[in-house]
C-alpha positions in Angstrom: 18.1 20.7 7.2 19.2 17.1 7.2 20.6 15.0 4.4 19.1 11.7 3.5 22.2 10.1 2.1 22.1 7.7 -0.9 18.3 7.8 -0.9 17.6 9.6 -4.1 20.4 8.8 -6.4 19.4 9.2 -10.1 19.9 6.1 -12.3 22.9 5.6 -14.5 20.9 3.7 -17.0 17.4 2.7 -17.8 17.9 -0.7 -16.3 18.7 0.7 -12.9 15.9 1.2 -10.4 14.4 4.7 -10.1 10.9 6.1 -10.4 11.4 9.6 -11.4 9.7 10.4 -14.7 10.3 14.0 -15.3 13.2 16.3 -15.4 14.0 18.8 -12.5 13.1 22.4 -12.8 16.5 23.6 -11.8 20.0 22.1 -11.1 18.9 21.3 -7.6 15.2 20.8 -7.9 13.6 17.4 -8.3 10.2 16.7 -9.7 7.2 16.8 -7.5 6.5 13.1 -8.2 7.9 10.6 -5.7 11.3 9.3 -6.4 12.6 6.0 -5.5 16.0 4.4 -5.0 18.4 2.1 -6.8 17.7 -1.4 -5.8 20.8 -3.1 -7.4 23.3 -3.4 -4.5 23.1 -5.9 -1.7 23.3 -4.8 1.9 23.4 -6.8 5.2 20.2 -7.8 6.8 19.7 -6.6 10.4 16.2 -5.5 11.3 17.3 -4.4 14.8 13.6 -4.1 15.6 11.8 -5.8 18.5 8.1 -6.3 19.1 6.1 -6.6 22.3 2.4 -7.1 21.8 -0.3 -7.4 24.5 -2.7 -10.1 23.8 -5.9 -8.7 22.3 -7.7 -10.4 19.4 -9.1 -7.2 18.0 -6.1 -4.9 18.3 -3.2 -7.2 17.6 -4.8 -9.3 14.9 -2.8 -12.3 16.2 -1.7 -13.8 19.4 1.8 -13.0 20.7 2.4 -16.4 22.3 2.7 -19.6 20.4 2.2 -21.7 23.5 -1.4 -20.9 24.3 -2.7 -18.8 21.5 -4.0 -19.3 17.9 -2.2 -18.1 14.8 -4.0 -16.4 11.8 -4.0 -18.1 8.5 -1.8 -15.6 6.8 0.4 -12.5 7.3 -2.2 -10.4 5.5 -4.6 -10.9 8.4 -1.9 -9.7 10.8 -1.0 -6.5 8.9 -4.5 -5.5 7.8 -5.4 -3.3 10.8 -2.2 -1.4 10.5 -2.5 -1.0 6.8 -6.0 0.5 7.5 -4.5 3.0 9.9 -1.9 4.0 7.3 -4.4 4.4 4.5 -6.8 6.3 6.7 -4.1 8.8 7.8 -2.9 9.6 4.3 -6.3 9.5 2.6 -6.9 12.0 -0.2 -9.8 13.3 1.9 -7.2 14.6 4.4 -5.5 17.9 3.9 -1.8 17.4 3.4 -1.0 19.9 6.2 -3.2 17.8 8.6 -1.2 14.6 8.1 1.1 13.7 11.0 4.3 12.5 9.4 5.5 11.0 12.7 2.3 9.1 13.3 2.2 7.6 9.8 5.9 6.5 10.2 5.0 4.8 13.4 2.1 3.1 11.7 4.5 1.8 9.1 6.8 0.5 11.8 3.9 -1.1 13.6 2.9 -3.0 10.5 6.4 -4.3 9.9 6.8 -5.2 13.5 3.5 -7.2 13.4 4.8 -9.1 10.4 8.1 -9.8 12.0 6.4 -11.1 15.2 4.1 -13.2 13.2 7.0 -14.6 11.2 8.8 -15.6 14.4 5.7 -17.2 15.7 5.2 -19.2 12.5 8.8 -20.4 12.7 8.3 -21.4 16.4 5.1 -23.3 15.6 6.7 -25.0 12.7 9.5 -26.2 15.0 7.0 -27.4 17.6 4.9 -29.3 15.0 8.0 -31.0 13.7 8.5 -32.5 17.2 4.9 -33.6 17.6 4.2 -37.3 17.6 1.1 -39.1 16.4 -0.3 -38.9 19.9 -0.4 -35.1 19.6 -2.9 -35.2 16.8 -5.8 -34.5 19.0 -4.1 -31.4 20.4 -3.5 -30.1 16.9 -7.1 -30.5 16.0 -8.1 -28.5 19.1 -5.7 -25.8 18.1 -7.2 -25.7 14.6 -10.7 -25.2 16.1 -9.3 -22.3 18.2 -8.0 -20.7 15.1 -11.4 -20.9 13.5 -13.0 -19.3 16.5 -10.7 -16.3 17.0 -12.0 -12.8 16.4 -12.0 -11.3 13.0 -8.7 -9.4 12.5 -10.1 -7.3 9.7 -12.1 -5.2 12.2 -11.4 -1.5 11.8 -8.4 -0.5 14.0 -9.3 1.8 16.9 -7.5 4.3 19.1 -7.2 1.5 21.7 -5.0 -0.3 19.2 -2.5 2.5 19.3 -2.4 2.2 23.1 -1.8 -1.6 23.1 0.6 -1.8 20.3 4.1 -1.8 21.7 7.2 -0.6 19.7 10.3 -1.2 21.9 8.1 -1.1 25.0 6.1 2.1 24.2 2.8 2.7 22.5 2.4 5.0 19.5 1.1 7.9 21.6 4.1 7.4 23.9 6.5 7.7 21.0 4.7 10.8 19.9 5.2 12.1 23.5 8.9 11.6 23.0 8.9 14.2 20.3 6.8 16.4 22.7 9.5 16.0 25.4 12.2 17.0 23.0 10.3 20.2 22.0 9.7 21.1 25.6 13.4 20.7 26.3 14.2 23.0 23.4 11.7 25.5 24.7 13.4 25.4 28.1 16.7 26.0 26.4 15.3 29.0 24.6 14.0 30.4 27.9 17.5 30.0 29.4 19.0 32.0 26.5 16.2 34.6 26.7 15.3 33.8 23.1 11.9 34.3 21.5 10.4 31.6 19.3 10.0 34.1 16.5 13.8 33.9 15.9 13.7 30.7 13.7 17.5 30.4 13.3 18.1 30.6 17.0 15.4 28.0 17.6 17.2 25.7 15.2 20.4 26.3 17.1 18.6 25.3 20.3 17.3 22.1 18.6 20.8 21.2 17.6 22.0 21.7 21.2 19.3 19.5 22.7 19.6 16.7 20.1 23.3 16.4 19.8 24.8 17.9 22.9 22.2 17.1 25.6 20.6 13.9 24.3 23.6 12.5 22.3 21.9 11.8 19.0 24.1 11.1 16.0 23.6 10.4 12.3 24.8 7.1 10.9 27.4 7.5 8.2 26.6 6.8 4.6 27.8 3.2 3.8 26.8 0.0 2.0 26.1 -1.7 5.3 22.9 0.3 6.2 20.8 -1.2 8.9 17.0 -1.2 8.4 16.5 -0.1 12.0 18.1 3.3 11.1 15.0 3.9 8.9 12.3 3.4 11.5 11.4 6.4 13.6 10.8 4.7 16.9 14.1 2.9 16.6 16.0 6.2 16.0 14.3 7.8 18.9 15.2 4.8 21.1 18.8 4.3 20.0 19.4 8.0 19.3 21.2 6.9 16.1 19.8 6.8 12.6 19.6 7.9 9.0 20.0 11.6 8.1 16.5 11.5 6.5 14.9 10.6 9.8 16.8 13.4 11.6 15.1 15.7 9.1 11.7 14.3 10.1 12.6 14.9 13.8 13.6 18.5 13.0 10.3 19.0 11.2 8.2 17.5 14.0 10.0 19.3 16.9 10.0 22.7 15.2 6.3 22.3 14.3 5.5 21.8 17.9 7.4 25.1 18.6 5.5 27.0 15.9 8.5 27.3 13.6 7.6 26.1 10.1 10.3 23.9 8.5 10.3 23.1 4.7 12.3 20.5 2.9 13.4 19.6 -0.6 15.3 16.8 -2.5 18.7 17.9 -3.7 20.6 15.3 -5.6 20.9 12.3 -3.4 20.0 14.2 -0.3 16.9 15.5 1.5 17.4 18.9 3.1 15.3 21.0 5.5 15.5 24.6 6.6 13.2 27.2 8.3 11.1 29.6 6.4 13.0 32.9 6.6 12.9 36.2 4.8 16.7 36.2 4.6 17.9 32.7 3.6 21.5 33.9 3.2 21.7 33.9 7.0 21.5 30.1 6.9 24.9 30.0 5.1 26.8 32.4 7.4 29.7 30.6 9.0 29.7 30.8 12.8 33.0 31.8 14.4 32.6 29.2 17.2 31.8 26.1 15.1 33.3 27.1 11.8 30.2 25.9 10.1 27.0 27.4 8.9 23.7 26.6 10.5 22.6 25.1 7.2 25.6 22.7 7.4 25.0 21.8 11.1 21.3 21.0 10.5 21.9 19.0 7.3 25.1 17.2 8.1 28.2 16.4 6.1 26.6 16.4 2.7 26.7 20.2 2.7 30.5 20.2 3.0 31.0 17.4 0.5 32.2 18.8 -2.8 30.8 15.8 -4.6 27.3 16.6 -3.3 24.9 18.9 -5.0 24.0 20.3 -1.6 27.5 21.9 -1.3 26.6 24.3 -4.1 23.5 25.7 -2.6 23.1 29.3 -1.6 20.4 31.4 -0.1 19.2 32.4 -3.5 19.2 28.8 -5.0 17.0 27.6 -2.1 14.2 29.5 -3.7 14.4 27.4 -6.9 13.9 24.1 -5.1 10.6 22.1 -5.2 9.2 22.0 -1.6 8.0 18.6 -0.7 4.6 17.9 0.9 3.9 15.7 3.9 2.8 12.9 1.6 6.1 13.2 -0.3 8.1 12.9 2.9 6.2 9.7 3.8 6.9 8.4 0.3 10.6 9.1 0.7 10.5 7.2 4.0 8.8 4.2 2.3 11.2 4.4 -0.6 14.1 4.2 1.8 12.6 1.1 3.4 11.9 -0.5 0.1 15.5 0.1 -1.0 17.2 -1.1 2.2 15.1 -4.2 2.6 15.6 -5.2 -1.1 19.3 -4.9 -0.7 19.2 -7.1 2.4 17.0 -9.5 0.6 19.3 -9.7 -2.4 22.5 -10.1 -0.4 22.8 -13.8 -1.1 22.8 -12.9 -4.9 25.2 -9.9 -5.1 24.3 -7.4 -7.8 20.8 -8.8 -8.4 18.6 -6.0 -9.9 14.9 -6.1 -9.2 13.9 -5.9 -12.9 16.8 -8.1 -14.2 14.6 -10.9 -15.5 12.9 -8.5 -17.9 16.1 -7.8 -19.7 17.2 -11.4 -19.7 14.2 -12.9 -21.5 16.0 -13.2 -24.8 19.1 -14.8 -23.3 17.8 -18.3 -22.6 16.4 -17.0 -19.3 14.3 -19.6 -17.4 11.4 -17.9 -15.6 11.3 -20.7 -13.1 15.0 -20.2 -12.1 14.4 -17.9 -9.1 17.4 -16.1 -7.6 18.3 -16.8 -4.0 16.7 -14.1 -1.9 16.0 -13.6 1.8 12.2 -14.0 2.1 11.7 -11.9 5.3 13.4 -8.8 3.9 11.7 -9.4 0.5 8.3 -9.4 2.2 9.1 -6.1 4.0 10.2 -4.6 0.7 6.9 -5.7 -0.8 5.0 -4.1 2.1 6.8 -0.8 1.5 6.0 -0.9 -2.2 2.3 -1.7 -1.6 2.0 1.3 0.7 3.8 3.5 -1.8 1.2 2.6 -4.4 -1.5 3.8 -2.0 0.3 7.1 -2.0 1.1 7.2 -5.7 -1.2 4.7 -7.6 -0.3 6.2 -11.0 3.4 5.4 -10.8 3.8 2.6 -13.3 7.5 2.0 -12.5 6.6 1.4 -8.9 3.8 -1.0 -10.0 6.3 -2.8 -12.2 8.7 -3.2 -9.3 5.9 -4.5 -7.1 4.9 -7.0 -9.8 8.5 -8.3 -10.0 8.7 -8.7 -6.2 5.5 -10.7 -6.3 7.2 -12.9 -9.0 10.2 -13.4 -6.7 7.9 -14.7 -3.9 6.0 -16.9 -6.4 2.8 -14.9 -6.1 2.3 -15.3 -9.9 -1.4 -14.3 -9.9 -0.5 -10.9 -8.2 2.5 -10.5 -10.4 0.4 -11.0 -13.5 -2.2 -8.5 -12.4 0.3 -5.7 -11.5 2.3 -6.1 -14.7 -0.8 -6.4 -16.9 -2.0 -3.1 -15.4 1.3 -1.5 -16.4 0.7 -2.6 -20.0 -3.0 -1.7 -20.2 -3.4 1.5 -18.2 -0.1 3.4 -18.8 1.5 4.9 -21.8 4.8 3.1 -21.5 7.5 2.7 -24.2 7.1 0.2 -27.0 10.1 -1.9 -25.9 9.1 -1.9 -22.3 5.6 -3.0 -23.2 7.0 -5.9 -25.3 9.2 -7.0 -22.4 6.3 -7.0 -20.0 4.0 -8.8 -22.4 6.5 -11.5 -22.9 7.2 -11.8 -19.2 3.5 -12.0 -18.4 3.0 -14.7 -21.0 5.8 -16.8 -19.3 4.3 -16.1 -15.9 1.0 -17.6 -17.1 2.9 -20.7 -18.1 4.7 -20.9 -14.8 1.5 -20.3 -12.8 -0.2 -23.2 -14.7 2.6 -25.5 -13.6 2.7 -24.5 -10.0 0.7 -26.5 -7.4 -1.6 -24.6 -5.1 0.5 -25.9 -2.1 3.7 -24.4 -3.5 2.1 -21.1 -4.2 0.5 -20.9 -0.8 3.6 -21.9 1.1 5.8 -19.4 -0.6 3.2 -16.6 -0.5 3.0 -16.6 3.2 6.5 -15.1 3.4 
């Protein structure tokens, strides 16, 4: 049972960013719909993620080297194969129990890595072109022809792509093998203790021993300086340091491989996991050696924090919680990425709330007065929101947030479409509808004044 700190904080007001639309069924239980985070505080930007791609026009959708390889026309061509992998894995045609949480999170990381690598390549090519002289014009024309001749990046991604895609030097199957290795190490620890897998509590104790004592994993503390790399599974497995939420995912994946079912639920600001057991009170028994319960060891400091709702849980109250699905867990992971990247993006404008322009329309607000935002992190936040909509297409608040982020990157046509869908297809409040209608009207005016060059240049980020 791990805690995902500061990931599910309820809003203090309607203006703050959250996407829960119904009340919990108990003091601890949260609704079954996906919940999303406050996006109103800046955080430092540090992706901490590196990308190594083998050259292959089909599987990488772009060339890794700017020196001798073509570049796609837009980032959308780059991310399309990875978005297809994500959509295929979480398709409604798949049973929830058949969805591999770890694999989907690695697909998410792969897409973001592909964008970051593409962004770096675009910057490098821009720098090179600035230094080109008139005599280099012929070379530039040859490069353009190469771009036109390259393979179609929209081809359906294959299993070969998973092998060639490198995340910190390992393919997706190799990262999944890392989880296999942890489970085998736990199994060896159980054998050394002469413990049967049927004893779920003792299995969890063995997982704790392997993760924290043998492998040196540690949770990052809750703070305002969250690093995006702590929210990518491959990065956590590599650095052995990350968010409490991803430790929950590791517990689920490792125990699943050992045949021990683990369930999870959102409790206040935290995400907790625990094994299915007929006697949940055992989870809260304090061990003489550590002075902590197994529940606290697995879920971290939030259980002992009197300010946390998790500190009030008992074996009986666990039964009142809404158990999340695999799709819910993936949604939580994406919500965390959306939150942390938005806070990185808005760091140059402290306190910038995502929907702030909607509430400022009557205060002489100029729709063309865009706040200063970091474009790379903003694009990553948009990617997280787009994938969330694939999971939860009927969430109008999420669609509104996505529309506002499109506005921030000057993709006025996309912003108009998403916000118009909110107005036409959802039963939103009268005041909210008026705000959106007025904002969409101003967006139409802004779009008519923008040149195609300005729109295209800003949209690529």
